[in-house]
C-alpha positions as CSV (number, residue, x, y, z in Angstrom):
1,M,97.3,80.7,124.7
2,K,99.6,83.6,125.2
3,V,100.5,85.9,122.2
4,A,103.3,88.3,122.5
5,Y,103.3,91.2,120.6
6,V,106.6,92.9,119.8
7,H,105.8,96.7,118.2
8,V,108.4,99.2,119.4
9,L,106.9,101.8,117.3
10,P,104.2,103.3,119.2
11,L,101.1,101.6,119.1
12,E,98.7,104.3,118.2
13,Y,100.6,105.8,115.1
14,Y,99.0,102.1,113.3
15,P,95.5,101.7,113.7
16,P,96.2,98.6,111.9
17,S,98.3,97.0,114.6
18,T,95.6,98.2,117.5
19,N,92.6,96.6,115.8
20,L,94.6,93.5,115.2
21,L,95.3,93.3,119.0
22,A,91.8,93.9,119.7
23,L,90.6,91.3,117.8
24,M,93.6,89.1,119.6
25,S,91.9,89.6,122.4
26,A,88.4,88.9,121.7
27,R,89.6,85.1,120.5
28,P,88.5,82.7,123.6
29,S,91.4,81.6,125.9
30,W,93.9,83.9,124.1
31,T,95.7,86.2,126.7
32,V,97.8,89.1,124.6
33,R,100.5,91.0,125.7
34,A,102.0,93.9,123.8
35,W,105.3,95.4,124.0
36,T,106.2,99.2,122.8
37,T,107.1,102.6,123.5
38,A,105.0,106.0,124.0
39,N,103.5,108.0,121.6
40,R,105.0,111.3,121.6
41,R,102.2,113.0,119.3
42,G,100.3,113.8,122.2
43,M,97.6,110.4,121.1
44,Q,94.9,109.0,123.4
45,E,97.1,105.7,124.4
46,M,95.6,101.9,123.4
47,K,93.5,100.6,126.2
48,T,91.9,97.7,124.9
49,D,90.6,94.8,127.2
50,G,92.3,91.6,127.7
51,V,95.5,93.3,125.9
52,E,98.5,94.2,128.2
53,I,100.4,97.1,126.9
54,R,104.2,96.8,128.4
55,R,105.1,100.7,127.8
56,I,109.1,100.2,127.9
57,A,111.4,103.8,128.4
58,H,112.9,104.3,125.1
59,P,115.4,107.3,124.0
60,G,113.6,109.9,121.8
61,P,114.8,110.4,118.0
62,G,116.1,113.5,118.5
63,V,118.5,112.2,121.3
64,P,122.4,112.4,119.7
65,L,122.9,108.6,118.8
66,P,125.7,108.1,121.0
67,L,123.3,108.8,124.3
68,R,120.3,107.1,122.4
69,M,122.2,103.8,121.9
70,P,122.4,102.5,125.4
71,G,119.0,103.5,126.0
72,Y,118.0,101.5,122.5
73,L,119.5,98.4,123.7
74,A,117.9,98.6,126.9
75,W,114.2,98.4,125.3
76,H,115.3,95.4,123.1
77,L,117.3,93.5,126.2
78,R,114.4,94.4,128.6
79,T,111.6,92.7,126.6
80,A,113.2,89.8,125.3
81,R,113.8,89.2,128.6
82,E,110.2,89.7,129.6
83,I,109.0,87.3,126.7
84,A,111.2,85.0,127.2
85,R,109.9,84.6,131.4
86,W,106.5,85.2,130.2
87,K,107.1,82.2,127.8
88,P,104.5,82.7,125.3
89,D,102.8,80.2,123.0
90,V,102.8,82.6,120.1
91,V,105.5,85.6,119.2
92,M,104.8,88.5,116.6
93,S,107.3,90.8,115.7
94,V,106.2,93.8,113.3
95,E,108.7,96.0,111.3
96,P,112.3,95.6,111.2
97,H,112.6,98.2,114.2
98,S,111.6,95.4,116.5
99,A,114.0,92.6,114.9
100,L,116.7,93.3,117.9
101,A,114.5,92.3,120.8
102,T,113.1,89.1,119.0
103,W,116.2,87.9,117.9
104,M,117.7,88.5,121.7
105,Y,114.4,86.5,122.6
106,F,115.7,83.6,120.6
107,R,119.5,83.6,120.8
108,I,120.1,84.9,124.0
109,F,117.2,83.5,126.0
110,R,116.7,80.6,124.0
111,G,112.7,81.0,123.1
112,R,110.8,78.5,121.1
113,A,107.7,80.0,120.4
114,P,106.5,80.2,117.1
115,L,107.4,83.4,115.2
116,F,105.2,85.9,112.8
117,I,106.3,88.4,111.3
118,H,104.9,91.7,110.1
119,H,105.5,94.4,108.4
120,H,103.2,97.8,107.8
121,E,105.9,99.5,105.7
122,Y,108.2,98.1,102.9
123,Y,111.6,99.3,103.3
124,A,113.8,98.4,100.3
125,P,117.2,97.6,100.1
126,E,118.5,101.6,99.3
127,D,116.2,102.4,101.6
128,F,118.2,100.6,104.9
129,A,121.4,102.7,103.2
130,A,120.7,106.2,103.5
131,S,122.0,108.2,106.8
132,G,119.3,108.2,109.6
133,M,119.0,104.2,109.3
134,R,122.5,103.3,110.6
135,V,121.6,101.3,113.5
136,L,118.1,99.3,111.3
137,R,121.3,98.7,108.6
138,R,122.4,96.2,111.3
139,T,119.2,94.8,112.8
140,M,118.2,94.3,109.5
141,R,120.7,91.4,109.3
142,L,119.2,89.5,111.9
143,E,115.9,89.7,110.5
144,R,116.8,88.7,106.9
145,D,119.1,85.9,108.1
146,Y,117.7,84.3,111.2
147,L,114.1,85.5,111.8
148,F,113.2,85.3,108.3
149,P,114.2,81.5,108.0
150,R,112.6,80.4,111.0
151,A,109.2,82.3,110.8
152,V,106.5,80.3,110.1
153,W,104.4,83.2,109.0
154,V,105.7,86.8,107.1
155,S,103.5,89.3,105.7
156,Q,103.3,92.5,103.8
157,T,100.2,94.5,103.1
158,N,99.7,93.3,99.5
159,A,101.2,91.0,96.9
160,E,103.6,93.6,95.4
161,R,104.7,94.1,98.7
162,L,105.2,90.5,99.9
163,R,107.2,90.1,96.0
164,M,110.0,92.9,96.8
165,L,110.3,91.8,100.2
166,R,111.2,87.9,98.7
167,S,113.2,89.3,95.7
168,W,116.0,90.2,98.2
169,N,115.0,88.0,101.4
170,A,115.5,84.2,100.2
171,G,114.7,83.3,104.0
172,V,110.9,83.8,103.5
173,T,109.7,80.5,102.5
174,D,106.5,79.6,100.8
175,D,104.6,78.2,103.2
176,A,105.5,81.6,105.8
177,A,104.3,84.2,102.8
178,A,101.4,85.8,103.5
179,V,99.3,89.0,102.8
180,L,98.1,90.8,105.6
181,P,95.9,94.2,104.2
182,N,95.4,97.5,106.4
183,Y,91.2,97.5,106.5
184,P,89.2,99.0,109.8
185,P,87.0,97.0,111.9
186,A,83.6,95.4,110.8
187,K,82.1,97.4,113.4
188,W,83.8,100.7,112.6
189,I,82.2,100.2,109.6
190,S,78.9,99.7,110.8
191,D,79.1,102.7,112.9
192,A,80.5,104.8,110.4
193,R,77.7,103.7,108.2
194,E,75.1,105.0,111.4
195,V,76.8,108.0,111.1
196,P,74.4,110.7,109.0
197,A,76.0,112.1,106.2
198,S,75.7,116.2,106.1
199,E,74.0,117.7,103.9
200,S,76.0,119.3,101.0
201,S,76.6,123.0,100.3
202,G,76.9,122.8,97.0
203,K,80.5,122.7,97.2
204,I,82.6,119.8,96.4
205,R,84.0,119.4,100.1
206,L,87.7,117.6,100.3
207,V,89.0,116.3,103.8
208,Y,93.0,115.1,104.0
209,V,93.6,112.9,106.7
210,G,97.0,111.8,107.9
211,S,100.8,112.9,107.1
212,A,102.2,116.0,104.8
213,S,105.1,117.1,104.0
214,F,106.0,119.0,101.4
215,D,108.3,116.2,99.8
216,D,106.3,113.6,100.3
217,A,102.8,114.8,99.6
218,F,101.0,116.6,97.0
219,I,99.7,118.6,99.9
220,G,101.0,122.2,98.2
221,E,98.9,121.3,94.9
222,I,95.6,120.8,96.5
223,C,96.0,123.8,98.7
224,L,96.6,125.6,95.7
225,W,94.1,124.4,93.4
226,A,91.3,124.9,96.2
227,A,92.4,128.1,97.4
228,E,91.6,129.3,93.6
229,R,87.9,127.8,93.8
230,R,86.6,129.4,97.2
231,D,82.9,129.1,95.5
232,T,83.2,125.6,94.5
233,V,85.5,123.8,96.6
234,S,86.1,123.3,100.4
235,L,89.1,121.6,102.1
236,H,90.0,120.3,105.1
237,V,93.3,119.1,106.2
238,C,93.6,117.3,109.7
239,G,96.7,115.4,111.1
240,N,99.0,115.1,114.0
241,N,102.1,114.5,111.8
242,V,102.1,117.2,109.6
243,E,105.2,119.5,109.3
244,P,105.0,122.9,110.6
245,A,106.0,124.7,107.8
246,V,103.1,122.7,106.2
247,W,100.6,124.4,108.4
248,K,102.6,128.0,108.0
249,W,102.1,128.3,104.4
250,I,98.6,126.8,104.5
251,D,97.6,129.7,107.0
252,S,99.9,132.1,104.7
253,L,97.4,131.4,102.0
254,G,94.7,133.0,103.7
255,A,92.1,130.8,101.9
256,A,88.0,130.9,103.9
257,N,87.2,127.7,102.2
258,I,90.6,125.9,103.7
259,T,90.2,124.5,107.1
260,M,93.1,122.8,109.4
261,D,93.2,120.4,112.7
262,P,96.8,120.1,113.7
263,T,96.1,117.8,116.5
264,G,94.0,114.7,114.5
265,V,91.4,112.7,115.6
266,P,90.8,109.9,117.2
267,Y,90.7,106.9,115.5
268,D,86.7,105.8,117.1
269,E,86.2,109.2,116.3
270,L,86.8,109.4,112.5
271,P,83.5,108.4,110.9
272,A,82.0,112.1,112.5
273,L,84.4,113.8,110.8
274,L,84.8,112.1,107.3
275,R,80.9,111.9,107.0
276,Q,80.8,115.4,106.7
277,F,82.8,115.4,103.6
278,D,82.8,114.6,99.7
279,V,85.8,113.4,98.7
280,G,88.7,111.7,100.7
281,L,92.5,112.6,99.3
282,V,95.6,110.1,99.1
283,L,98.4,112.3,98.3
284,Y,101.5,110.1,98.5
285,K,104.2,111.6,95.6
286,G,105.5,108.2,95.4
287,N,109.0,109.1,95.4
288,T,109.9,106.1,97.2
289,L,108.7,102.1,96.3
290,N,106.7,102.3,99.6
291,F,104.3,104.8,98.6
292,V,104.4,103.8,94.9
293,H,102.9,100.3,96.0
294,N,100.8,101.2,99.0
295,V,97.3,100.8,99.4
296,P,96.8,103.2,102.8
297,N,94.4,102.1,105.2
298,K,92.8,105.7,105.3
299,A,92.0,105.0,101.6
300,I,89.8,102.4,102.9
301,E,88.2,104.4,106.0
302,Y,87.8,107.1,103.3
303,L,85.5,104.3,101.4
304,A,84.1,102.9,104.1
305,C,82.7,106.0,104.9
306,E,80.9,106.6,101.4
307,L,83.4,109.3,100.4
308,E,84.9,109.1,97.0
309,V,88.7,108.5,96.7
310,W,91.3,110.5,94.8
311,Y,94.9,109.2,94.6
312,P,97.7,110.0,92.7
313,R,98.5,108.2,89.6
314,Q,102.2,107.4,90.9
315,M,100.8,105.1,93.4
316,E,100.7,102.0,91.3
317,A,99.3,100.0,94.1
318,M,96.0,101.9,94.3
319,R,95.4,101.8,90.5
320,S,95.8,98.0,90.9
321,F,93.0,98.1,93.8
322,H,90.9,100.5,91.7
323,W,90.9,98.2,88.5
324,A,90.2,95.1,91.0
325,H,87.0,97.1,92.7
326,P,85.6,98.8,89.4
327,G,82.6,99.9,91.3
328,L,84.5,101.4,94.2
329,R,84.0,105.8,94.2
330,M,87.6,106.4,93.4
331,R,89.2,108.4,90.7
332,E,92.8,108.7,89.5
333,M,94.2,112.1,89.4
334,N,97.4,114.2,88.3
335,F,97.6,116.1,91.1
336,S,100.4,118.0,89.2
337,A,97.6,119.8,86.9
338,L,94.3,119.0,88.5
339,P,91.3,119.7,86.3
340,A,89.7,123.4,86.5
341,T,86.7,121.7,87.9
342,A,85.8,117.9,89.1
343,N,82.2,116.9,90.0
344,K,82.0,113.4,92.6
345,S,81.3,110.3,91.1
346,P,77.9,109.0,92.1
347,A,79.0,104.8,91.8
348,F,79.5,103.1,95.2
349,V,80.3,99.5,96.2
350,D,76.7,97.8,97.9
351,K,76.8,99.1,100.9
352,S,75.5,95.9,102.8
353,N,78.5,93.9,101.4
354,F,81.3,96.1,102.1
355,P,84.2,93.5,102.2
356,F,87.3,95.4,103.2
357,T,87.4,94.5,107.0
358,A,90.1,93.7,109.4
359,Q,88.0,90.1,110.5
360,R,88.4,89.2,107.0
361,A,91.9,89.8,106.7
362,T,93.1,88.5,109.5
363,A,91.1,85.5,109.7
364,A,94.1,83.3,108.3
365,L,96.7,84.4,110.5
366,L,94.7,84.0,113.8
367,E,93.7,80.8,112.7
368,R,97.4,79.9,111.6
369,M,98.4,81.4,115.4
370,E,96.0,78.8,116.6
371,A,97.4,75.7,114.3
372,A,101.1,77.0,115.7
373,A,100.7,77.1,119.0
374,R,99.1,73.5,118.8
375,G,102.6,72.5,117.3
376,E,101.7,72.5,113.9
377,R,103.2,74.2,110.9
């Protein structure tokens, strides 16, 4: 069975995608090809046995639009042509950014493979109206009017995001609509549990891994709070997608209890880092529906490494997840008015039955793909 995976945004930015591709390649008799672009953050490129990755040239975001368009169109056309020549049994298109190549495969090259669609993020209609979304505003219509109605699977990362997507995309049928959460692989979790936790220094050790800007994250608030508690709190900030102004400002605080790593950490090395801390931070301000209704994969990875998770009260999906799983070490915080002191929570889910694995999350998808390849709906 041949699976074509269309993911124009660099795969390495999305661990759920690299995890899914690894699970696909492990299926007996599956052959997987992924079409993507080169990452520009200096991250180690994904290389997985059983997955052929096609990195077709694509112009960077800094190129002016008139010069960027020919290269943009060339990526989508070449990808569509290569997929058509390969004749896959199944096509999976990821994010609205990949819709043009997928549409070309069906409309120009008369592709016939069953179509699966997944969105990592939720894009509301008003998001497409933003100034930087001029191209996506046009290709979004191809997905809405042509790709969604023909898809046998359309997934979002949680039920509320799926409901919102369907509220303005009538072409997503009941049979196709699905939820595909972002969970780490079972082996990643078991490997994480084997990393010995470092002994506490007496301080509450906080860690933040991910992207950050002053506009979208409570990075300033948590750094100031930590800087004022040098004897009782330490904070480590790590990520290769943090605005330079953030790093410069943190450095200007001169707080010895706040450390930084602008290079980020490879996904498989995260457990060794996370097991040195007590609390993992989720800091999105919730200034878009995408952030409000989001349970980030980083939150699950923190929990897998036995950290407590602090999340902002603005993140409704995190609150719902917390209420659904009260045994998890999670705490809703008001990052605009943090408490004078904070203690660690002792409760934790049963280590032997951590249910949030990529294997469980993707089982229905992979079974549906096999059925579709056999001609079953």
